[in-house]
C-alpha positions in Angstrom: -2.0 18.9 5.1 -2.0 15.5 3.6 1.4 13.8 3.1 2.3 13.0 -0.5 3.4 9.6 -1.8 6.7 9.8 -3.5 7.5 7.4 -6.3 10.2 5.9 -4.1 7.6 3.8 -2.2 8.3 0.1 -2.8 5.6 -2.2 -4.0 5.5 -3.8 -0.6 5.2 -0.4 1.1 2.3 0.4 -1.2 0.7 -2.9 -0.5 1.0 -2.3 3.2 -0.7 1.1 2.8 -3.5 -0.6 0.8 -4.2 -3.0 3.6 -4.1 -0.1 6.1 -6.7 1.7 3.9 -8.9 -1.4 4.1 -8.9 -1.0 7.9 -6.6 -3.9 8.8 -4.6 -3.9 12.0 -0.8 -4.3 11.9 -1.2 -7.9 13.0 -3.8 -8.6 10.3 -1.6 -6.9 7.7 1.3 -9.1 8.8 -0.8 -12.3 8.4 -2.1 -11.2 5.0 1.4 -10.4 3.7 3.0 -13.4 5.4 5.3 -11.1 7.4 6.0 -10.4 11.1 4.3 -7.5 12.7 7.7 -6.0 13.3 8.3 -6.0 9.5 4.9 -4.2 9.0 6.0 -1.6 11.5 9.3 -1.2 9.7 7.5 -0.7 6.4 5.2 1.9 8.0 8.1 3.7 9.6 9.9 3.9 6.2 6.7 5.2 4.6 6.5 7.9 7.3 10.1 8.9 6.7 9.6 9.1 2.9 6.3 10.9 3.0 6.6 13.1 6.0 3.5 11.5 7.6 3.7 12.3 11.4 1.3 9.7 12.7 -1.1 6.8 11.9 -3.8 9.2 10.8 -1.6 10.8 8.2 -0.6 7.3 7.1 -4.3 6.4 6.8 -5.1 9.5 4.7 -2.2 8.7 2.4 -3.4 5.1 2.1 -6.9 6.2 1.2 -5.5 8.7 -1.3 -3.4 6.0 -2.9 -6.3 3.5 -3.1 -8.5 6.1 -4.7 -5.8 6.9 -7.3 -5.4 3.2 -8.0 -9.1 2.8 -8.5 -9.2 5.7 -11.0 -6.4 4.3 -13.1 -7.9 2.8 -16.2 -7.1 -0.7 -17.3 -5.1 -1.2 -20.5 -7.1 -1.7 -23.7 -8.5 -5.2 -23.7 -8.9 -5.4 -19.9 -6.6 -7.0 -17.4 -3.6 -9.0 -18.7 -4.4 -12.7 -19.2 -2.2 -15.5 -17.9 -0.9 -17.9 -20.4 -1.3 -21.6 -19.8 2.5 -21.9 -19.3 2.2 -19.7 -16.1 -0.4 -21.8 -14.3 
């Protein structure tokens, strides 16, 4: 059984799962997100609690499912949002 991703996952928790789906280690995820490995571990523990994932394999399956769902989500009409010159 694959754990489900509740809407209650924070953006950072979803980002962490995305990096896990990319095959990164906890230490690599921490460097990429500018966090400590302890914080990455905390995010993953919270995700396990929220989703019912029992181990790292369940987390990986959830991460892959989320990344596939994200890839299938169509962009809004007109493509990705553009940054205005005042935001650069």
